[in-house]
GULUMTOR-543332 format. One record per residue: x, y, z of N, C-alpha, C, O in turn. Coordinates in steps of 0.1 Angstrom, whole numbers, padded with zeros to 4 digits, always signed. Atoms other than C-alpha are relative to their C-alpha. Example, Ala and Ser with C-alpha at 12.3 -4.5 7.8 and 13.67 -1.06 7.14 Angstrom:
// residues 2
+0009-0012+0000+0123-0045+0078+0009+0012+0000+0019+0012+0007-0009-0011+0000+0137-0011+0071-0008+0011+0008-0003+0022+0009
***
This chain:
// residues 250
-0008+0012+0005+0307-1457+1741-0006+0004-0017-0017+0005-0021+0004+0001+0012+0314-1452+1702+0002-0011-0008+0012-0017-0011-0001+0013+0011+0303-1477+1679+0007-0002-0008+0011+0007-0015-0012+0000+0010+0328-1494+1658-0011-0003-0013-0023-0006-0014+0005+0000+0013+0322-1495+1623-0002-0009-0006+0006-0018-0007+0006+0015+0002+0299-1519+1607+0008-0006-0010+0012-0018-0007-0008+0003+0007+0319-1520+1574+0013+0006-0004+0017+0014+0004-0014-0010+0003+0353-1506+1557-0002-0003-0016-0004-0015-0018-0001-0005+0018+0353-1499+1518+0010+0009+0001+0009+0019+0007-0012-0007+0003+0389-1488+1507+0007+0005+0013+0015+0015+0013-0009-0005-0012+0401-1484+1544-0008+0010+0006-0005+0015+0016+0009-0014-0009+0372-1458+1552-0008-0007+0005-0012-0018+0000+0013+0014-0008+0346-1473+1579-0012+0010-0003-0013+0022-0006+0014+0000+0006+0311-1475+1570-0007+0001+0013-0006-0009+0020+0009+0007-0014+0288-1471+1599-0013-0003-0001-0019+0004-0009+0012+0010+0000+0257-1493+1603-0010+0015-0005-0019+0013-0013+0010-0011+0005+0237-1456+1598+0003+0005-0013-0008+0008-0019-0001+0001+0014+0253-1450+1564-0006-0008-0005-0015-0005-0013+0007+0013+0010+0244-1485+1551-0016+0006+0002-0021+0005-0009+0015+0002+0001+0206-1477+1560-0004+0011-0009-0013+0011-0017+0001-0012+0010+0212-1442+1545+0000-0005-0015-0009-0002-0023-0003+0001+0014+0225-1455+1514-0014-0014-0005-0020-0012-0016+0011+0007+0002+0198-1484+1513-0015+0008-0003-0022+0006-0012+0013-0009+0001+0169-1458+1518+0002+0009-0015-0007+0009-0022-0010-0010+0014+0188-1435+1488-0006-0008-0011-0015-0002-0018+0001+0008+0009+0185-1465+1466-0013-0010+0001-0014-0019-0007+0015+0006+0003+0147-1477+1473+0004-0013+0007-0004-0022+0005-0004+0019-0003+0164-1512+1489-0004+0001+0016-0005-0010+0021+0003+0003-0014+0154-1505+1527-0008-0006+0004-0005-0012+0014+0011+0007-0004+0124-1520+1530-0002-0013-0003-0009-0021+0002+0002+0016+0005+0131-1551+1510+0011-0008+0012+0010-0019+0016-0014+0003-0006+0167-1551+1533-0012-0003+0015-0014-0015+0017+0010+0001-0014+0142-1550+1567-0008-0010-0005-0010-0020+0003+0011+0013+0001+0118-1573+1553+0008-0013-0001+0003-0022+0006-0006+0010+0001+0143-1599+1544+0008-0005+0017+0011-0016+0020-0009+0002-0012+0160-1595+1582-0013-0003+0009-0010-0012+0017+0011+0003-0007+0124-1597+1598-0004-0014-0003-0008-0021+0006+0007+0012+0006+0114-1627+1574+0008-0011+0010+0003-0018+0019-0008+0008-0007+0145-1646+1588-0001-0002+0015+0000-0014+0018+0001-0004-0014+0140-1636+1625-0012-0008+0002-0013-0015+0013+0013+0008-0005+0103-1652+1622+0004-0015+0001+0003-0022+0010-0008+0013+0001+0119-1683+1608+0008-0008+0006+0008-0020+0005-0011+0010-0010+0148-1692+1631-0011+0004+0013-0012-0004+0023+0009+0003-0015+0122-1680+1659-0006-0012+0001-0005-0020+0011+0010+0014-0002+0097-1709+1649+0009-0008-0002+0003-0017+0004-0008+0010-0002+0125-1733+1643+0013-0003+0011+0022-0010+0009-0016+0000-0007+0150-1728+1670-0002-0012+0008+0009-0017+0012+0003+0014-0007+0133-1759+1691-0005-0012-0009-0012-0021-0004+0000+0014+0010+0131-1783+1660+0007-0004+0005+0014+0001+0014-0007+0016+0002+0146-1814+1657+0002-0006-0015-0007-0006-0023-0004+0005+0013+0164-1829+1627+0007-0014+0005+0017-0015+0012-0011+0016-0001+0174-1870+1627+0014+0005-0006+0013+0012-0016-0010-0002+0004+0209-1864+1623+0007-0010-0016+0013-0007-0026-0003+0007+0013+0213-1892+1599-0008+0004-0014-0005+0002-0026+0008-0007+0016+0189-1875+1574+0010+0010-0005+0011+0014-0017-0002-0019+0006+0208-1841+1573+0017-0009-0004+0022-0004-0015-0010+0008+0004+0243-1869+1571-0004-0004-0014+0004-0003-0023+0005+0010+0016+0226-1886+1538-0004+0010-0010-0003+0009-0022-0001-0005+0009+0218-1856+1527+0014+0010-0006+0014+0015-0017-0011-0005+0004+0252-1839+1528+0011-0008-0011+0018-0003-0019-0002+0009+0009+0265-1872+1511-0008+0002-0014-0003+0002-0024+0007-0003+0012+0238-1866+1486+0006+0007-0009+0010+0005-0021-0005-0015+0005+0247-1832+1481+0016+0000-0009+0018+0003-0021-0011+0005+0005+0284-1841+1475+0003-0010-0012+0013-0010-0019+0000+0013+0013+0278-1870+1449-0004+0005-0010+0002+0002-0021+0009-0007+0009+0253-1849+1428+0010+0012-0006+0008+0018-0017-0008-0012+0001+0280-1824+1428+0016+0001-0003+0024+0011-0004-0010+0004+0006+0308-1842+1417+0012+0006+0014+0022+0012+0011-0011-0005-0014+0329-1833+1457-0002-0012+0007-0006-0011+0019+0000+0014-0007+0330-1870+1468+0016+0000+0007+0018-0007+0017-0016+0003-0004+0370-1866+1474+0000+0010+0013-0008+0020+0011+0000-0009-0010+0376-1846+1507+0005+0013-0005+0000+0024-0004-0009-0016+0005+0402-1820+1491-0013+0005-0011-0012+0017-0013+0007-0009+0008+0374-1811+1465-0008+0005+0007-0009+0017+0005+0008-0006-0003+0348-1804+1487+0006+0008+0012-0002+0017+0016-0006-0012-0006+0369-1784+1511+0002+0011-0007+0000+0022-0002-0003-0009+0012+0378-1765+1479-0010+0010-0001-0009+0022-0001+0009-0007+0003+0344-1758+1474-0008+0008+0015-0014+0018+0016+0003-0010-0016+0337-1749+1513+0006+0013-0001+0000+0023+0002-0013-0012-0002+0366-1724+1510-0006+0012-0012-0004+0024-0010+0004-0010+0010+0349-1707+1477-0011+0006+0004-0013+0018+0002+0011-0004-0008+0320-1705+1493-0002+0008+0015-0012+0013+0020-0003-0007-0013+0331-1691+1525-0009-0003+0008-0016+0004+0015+0009+0010-0013+0315-1720+1547+0012-0007+0006+0022-0010-0001-0005+0010-0005+0331-1739+1570-0010-0012+0001-0022-0009-0001+0007+0014-0001+0318-1778+1574-0011+0007+0009-0021+0014+0006+0009-0005-0013+0302-1768+1606-0016+0007-0006-0027+0003-0006+0013-0010+0005+0281-1737+1587-0008-0007-0009-0020-0005-0009+0009+0007+0010+0271-1761+1558-0006-0012+0004-0013-0019-0003+0010+0011-0007+0259-1787+1580-0013+0005+0004-0024+0002+0001+0014-0006-0005+0238-1764+1599-0013+0003-0012-0025+0002-0011+0013-0006+0013+0223-1749+1564-0009-0009-0005-0021-0008-0009+0008+0014+0004+0214-1784+1556-0010-0004+0009-0021-0008+0005+0007+0003-0013+0200-1791+1591-0013+0012-0004-0024+0009-0008+0010-0008+0004+0182-1760+1585-0011+0004-0007-0020+0012-0004+0009+0000+0011+0164-1764+1554-0010-0011+0004-0022-0011+0002+0012+0013-0003+0148-1797+1566-0009+0005+0015-0019-0001+0020+0007-0006-0010+0137-1773+1596-0011+0006-0004-0023+0005+0000+0012-0005+0008+0120-1752+1574-0011-0009-0010-0023-0006-0013+0006+0010+0011+0107-1778+1551-0013-0008+0013-0025-0010+0010+0006+0005-0008+0094-1792+1583-0014+0007+0007-0025+0002+0009+0007-0009-0002+0078-1760+1596-0012+0003-0011-0023+0007-0007+0006-0006+0012+0063-1753+1561-0012-0013+0001-0023-0011-0001+0006+0009+0002+0049-1787+1561-0015-0001+0012-0026-0003+0010+0010-0002-0006+0031-1782+1593-0009+0015+0001-0020+0015+0007+0007-0015+0002+0018-1746+1588-0008+0000-0010-0018+0006-0009+0009+0001+0013+0004-1755+1554-0010-0012+0006-0021-0007+0008+0007+0007-0004-0012-1788+1567-0016+0004-0002-0023+0002-0012+0016+0000-0002-0049-1779+1578-0002+0014-0013-0013+0013-0019+0002-0006+0011-0044-1749+1552-0005-0002-0016-0013+0003-0024+0001+0004+0011-0039-1765+1524-0011-0003-0010-0012+0003-0020+0013+0002+0007-0072-1780+1512-0008+0008-0005-0012+0007-0016+0009-0012+0004-0092-1748+1515+0007+0007-0012+0003+0008-0023-0003-0010+0012-0069-1728+1496+0000-0008-0014-0003-0002-0024+0003+0005+0011-0066-1757+1470-0015+0007-0008-0016+0012-0020+0015+0000+0007-0104-1752+1463-0001+0016-0003-0007+0019-0014+0001-0017+0006-0100-1710+1462+0007+0002-0013+0005+0012-0020-0008-0003+0012-0075-1715+1435+0000-0010-0010+0009-0010-0019+0001+0013+0011-0084-1744+1416-0006+0005-0012-0003-0002-0022+0008-0004+0014-0105-1724+1389+0015+0007-0007+0014+0011-0019-0010-0006+0005-0068-1709+1383+0010-0014-0006+0017-0016-0016-0012+0016+0004-0050-1745+1383-0005-0007-0010+0002-0013-0018+0006+0011+0009-0074-1763+1364+0004+0007-0019+0005+0019-0023-0004-0001+0014-0064-1764+1326-0011-0005-0009-0019-0013-0006+0008+0007+0011-0081-1769+1292+0008+0001-0013+0009+0013-0016-0004+0001+0012-0063-1777+1260-0004+0003-0011-0009-0006-0018+0013-0007+0014-0081-1753+1230+0011-0004-0011+0022-0009-0010-0003-0002+0011-0077-1748+1196-0013+0009-0003-0024+0007+0002+0007-0003+0002-0092-1725+1180+0000+0012-0012+0011+0015-0017+0001-0008+0010-0104-1699+1153-0006+0012+0002-0018+0014+0006+0008-0015-0005-0107-1662+1156+0001+0007-0015+0009+0005-0023+0003-0007+0013-0122-1639+1128-0008+0012+0006-0014+0015+0017+0006-0018-0002-0134-1603+1126-0015+0001+0001-0021+0009+0007+0013-0004+0001-0168-1608+1118-0013-0014+0008-0010-0025+0006+0006+0011-0005-0196-1631+1137-0009-0007-0011-0013-0018-0008+0005+0008+0010-0213-1641+1105+0012-0011-0004+0011-0023-0004-0012+0011+0002-0182-1656+1095+0002-0012+0008+0002-0023+0003-0005+0010-0010-0175-1674+1125-0014-0011+0000-0011-0023+0000+0010+0005+0002-0213-1687+1123+0002-0013-0012+0001-0026-0011-0003+0007+0009-0205-1699+1088+0008-0009+0001+0005-0020-0005-0010+0010-0005-0176-1718+1099-0002-0014+0008+0003-0025+0006+0004+0012-0007-0192-1736+1125-0010-0008-0005-0011-0020-0001+0010+0007+0007-0218-1746+1103+0006-0010-0013+0000-0020-0017-0007+0008+0010-0193-1760+1077+0007-0010+0010+0005-0021+0006+0000+0007-0007-0178-1775+1107-0008-0010+0005-0001-0018+0010+0012+0005-0005-0210-1792+1118-0003-0011-0015-0009-0022-0016+0002+0010+0012-0211-1807+1084+0014-0008-0007+0015-0014-0018-0012+0010+0005-0176-1822+1081+0012+0007-0001+0023+0001+0000-0013-0004+0002-0152-1798+1075+0015-0002+0010+0015-0006+0021-0013+0001-0011-0117-1799+1092+0002+0012+0005+0004+0022-0002-0005-0013-0008-0110-1775+1117+0016+0003+0003+0020+0014+0008-0013-0003+0003-0073-1777+1113+0000+0008-0013+0004+0020-0014-0001-0012+0011-0077-1764+1079-0009+0015-0003-0006+0025-0009+0003-0014-0005-0101-1738+1088+0002+0011+0006-0002+0022+0005-0007-0010-0005-0080-1724+1108+0014+0008-0006+0019+0019-0005-0011-0010+0010-0052-1721+1085-0005+0009-0005+0000+0020-0003+0009-0006+0010-0074-1706+1062-0006+0011+0005-0009+0019-0004+0008-0006-0002-0092-1684+1082+0003+0011+0013+0001+0023+0014-0007-0007-0017-0078-1673+1117+0008+0007-0002+0017+0004-0010-0006-0011-0003-0065-1644+1122+0010+0002+0014+0012+0014+0018-0011+0002-0011-0040-1652+1152+0009-0007-0004+0007-0017-0012-0012+0011+0001-0004-1666+1151-0003-0012-0002+0001-0019-0012-0001+0016-0005-0015-1700+1164-0006-0006-0014-0009-0018-0013+0007+0007+0011-0030-1707+1128+0008-0009-0010+0004-0017-0019-0006+0008+0007+0000-1719+1115+0003-0014+0011+0010-0023+0008+0001+0012-0008-0002-1744+1145-0017-0010+0002-0023-0017+0011+0017+0004+0001-0038-1754+1130-0006+0005+0012-0015-0002+0017+0011-0007-0009-0051-1730+1158+0000-0007+0014-0008-0005+0022-0006+0006-0015-0034-1753+1187+0004+0014+0009+0013+0021+0005-0006-0011-0008-0035-1726+1217+0008-0008+0007+0019-0004+0009-0007+0008-0015-0023-1755+1245-0007+0002+0007-0018+0006+0004+0003+0000-0009-0029-1756+1278-0003+0014+0005+0005+0024+0003+0004-0014-0005-0051-1726+1294-0009-0002+0013-0020-0008+0013+0004-0007-0011-0057-1715+1329-0018+0001+0001-0023+0011-0004+0015-0007+0001-0098-1716+1333-0002+0009+0004-0008+0017-0002-0001-0013-0003-0093-1690+1356+0006+0013-0009+0001+0025-0008-0003-0013+0014-0077-1667+1325-0007+0006-0006-0007+0018-0009+0005-0003+0012-0104-1674+1304-0013+0013+0000-0019+0014+0011+0013-0007-0005-0132-1648+1300-0013-0006+0003-0016-0017-0003+0006+0003-0005-0160-1653+1317-0010-0007-0012-0013-0019-0010+0006+0006+0012-0181-1662+1284+0007-0012-0003-0001-0022-0003-0006+0009+0004-0157-1687+1274+0002-0012+0011+0004-0023+0006-0003+0008-0008-0151-1705+1306-0016-0007+0005-0018-0018+0009+0012+0010-0005-0188-1711+1314-0005-0008-0012-0013-0018-0010+0003+0010+0011-0191-1724+1277+0009-0015+0003+0003-0026+0005-0005+0011-0002-0163-1747+1283-0001-0009+0009+0002-0021+0007+0005+0007-0011-0174-1757+1316-0010-0012-0004-0009-0024+0001+0014+0009+0007-0207-1774+1297+0006-0011-0010+0000-0021-0013-0004+0008+0012-0184-1789+1271+0005-0014+0004+0002-0019+0015-0004+0011+0000-0166-1822+1265+0012-0001-0009+0013+0005-0020-0012+0001+0013-0131-1831+1249-0010-0004-0014-0020-0012-0015+0007+0002+0013-0141-1828+1213-0012+0009-0008-0015+0011-0020+0009-0010+0006-0167-1804+1214+0003+0015-0007+0013+0020-0002-0001-0011+0003-0168-1773+1198-0007+0014+0006-0019+0013+0008+0010-0010-0007-0181-1740+1213+0000+0010-0006+0007+0010-0017+0002-0013+0008-0188-1706+1202-0009-0001-0010-0015-0012-0012-0005-0013-0002-0193-1682+1186+0003+0005+0011-0004+0002+0020-0003-0008-0014-0179-1662+1214+0007+0012-0003+0019+0012-0006-0009-0012+0004-0171-1626+1209+0008+0003+0013+0005+0001+0025-0008-0006-0008-0143-1612+1224+0010+0012-0006+0017+0010-0016-0004-0010+0007-0128-1578+1218+0002+0002-0013+0012+0003-0019+0005-0003+0011-0144-1571+1189+0005-0008-0013+0006-0005-0025-0006+0014+0009-0132-1605+1174-0012-0007+0005-0020-0004+0015+0011+0012-0008-0155-1638+1174+0011-0013+0000+0020-0012-0008-0004+0014+0002-0141-1676+1180-0007-0011+0001-0018-0013+0007+0006+0017+0003-0148-1711+1174+0012-0006+0009+0024-0004+0007-0011+0010-0007-0131-1734+1201+0001-0014+0003-0002-0016+0014+0000+0014-0005-0127-1769+1204+0010+0001+0008+0021+0007+0008-0006+0007-0010-0120-1788+1236+0010-0008-0005+0005-0018-0011-0013+0011+0001-0086-1809+1230-0004-0007+0012-0009-0017+0010-0002+0005-0012-0086-1819+1266-0004+0006+0014-0003+0018+0014+0002-0008-0010-0095-1810+1301+0011-0008+0011+0014-0019+0013-0013+0006-0011-0066-1811+1330-0006+0007+0010-0006+0019+0010+0004-0004-0013-0082-1810+1363+0011+0000+0010+0019-0010+0012-0007+0000-0010-0062-1799+1390-0001-0009+0009-0013-0011+0013+0003+0004-0014-0056-1821+1420+0012+0000+0011+0024+0003+0007-0013-0002-0011-0032-1821+1453+0008-0013-0005+0020-0012-0003-0005+0009+0003-0022-1854+1441+0015+0003-0010+0025-0005-0011-0009-0006+0008+0001-1835+1418+0012+0007+0004+0010+0019+0006-0010-0008-0010+0035-1826+1434+0003+0011-0003+0006+0019+0007-0004-0013+0003+0044-1797+1415-0014+0010+0004-0011+0022+0009+0012-0007-0006+0008-1782+1424+0000+0001+0014+0001+0012+0019-0002+0000-0016+0010-1791+1459+0012+0007+0009+0012+0013+0019-0012-0013-0004+0046-1775+1463-0001+0011-0002+0003+0019+0007+0005-0011+0005+0035-1747+1445-0011+0011+0010-0009+0023+0011+0009-0004-0006+0006-1740+1468+0005+0002+0017+0002+0012+0024-0005+0003-0013+0023-1751+1500+0011+0013+0002+0013+0018+0013-0011-0012+0000+0051-1722+1490-0010+0012+0007-0010+0018+0018+0013-0013-0001+0018-1697+1487-0004+0002+0013-0005+0013+0019+0006+0001-0011+0004-1709+1518+0012+0007+0010+0010+0017+0017-0012-0001-0010+0037-1705+1537+0004+0015-0001+0004+0021+0009-0002-0013+0003+0045-1671+1523-0012+0010+0007-0009+0020+0013+0013-0006-0007+0007-1659+1534+0006-0001+0016+0010+0010+0021-0003-0002-0012+0017-1671+1571+0010+0004+0004+0010+0005+0016-0013-0009-0005+0051-1654+1573-0005+0013-0004-0001+0021+0005+0007-0018-0001+0035-1619+1565-0009+0001+0007-0012+0013+0009+0010-0002-0007+0008-1624+1586+0005-0001+0013-0002+0004+0022-0008-0001-0012+0033-1631+1614+0009+0016-0001+0007+0024+0007-0010-0010-0001+0059-1605+1603-0010+0015-0001-0004+0026+0002+0009-0013-0003+0029-1578+1603-0003+0003+0016-0004+0013+0023+0004+0003-0016+0021-1589+1638+0012+0005+0010+0009+0006+0022-0008-0002-0003+0056-1578+1648+0004+0017+0003+0006+0025-0006-0005-0016-0003+0065-1543+1667+0016+0002-0009+0026-0005-0005-0015+0000+0000+0097-1533+1650+0005+0017+0002-0001+0027-0002-0007-0011-0003+0118-1504+1661+0013+0002-0008+0022-0006-0008-0013-0003+0010+0145-1488+1636+0010+0009+0011+0008+0021+0009-0013-0011-0005+0177-1471+1660+0011-0005-0003+0016-0016-0001-0016+0002+0004+0210-1466+1648+0010+0010+0012+0008+0022+0015-0008-0009-0009+0234-1453+1671+0017+0007-0010+0025-0002-0013-0014-0001+0004+0266-1435+1654+0010-0001+0007+0022+0000+0002
***
């Protein structure tokens, strides 16, 4: 039995084998297959999940209101433009709830440990700095600061970095992205303390700790980001465990 063409372009039949060859030629085949396997794993995991119909209906109503699609004809036009039937859209909304439930189930036990592993990169410190070329100058500037000189003024006058126009203010910096020497010094400091001079890439820096912003799982953005990362790791493990055989009949 001859397989039906998978696609027609300019009325010319394009087989599934040709499509795979095109994807391979453009180096997109791996990503294409990865997306398919990823969706297969997700749908297999949520196939027996149930969602409260009332929750789905409310989500549809909220979507229509937020997108100014309250009139039936407006909503139908929107569905038509996006190539969707109401049933397909409803199923998409329900599917999103099922994926959310799956993500919560998968990440609940793993999240606390993963948060601890990632905390050094999630903790932030707001810093101001003065960067100079010579250690001797850095030490002299620190002495001036200890004697009452204004940090902002010295930053504008002496610092070599562009943030001198902001009085040396760097802003929030991830602890995990700091050089080891700086992070060790910052960890022992309190808000308002000046640390340094610290040598970094042939320059010397004085740093003032403006504020310490420790990460917590009570922060909804941090929690959401970590849940996404843990879920993607879990998906990757599931995908790697699946035997995959690619076979195309022309």
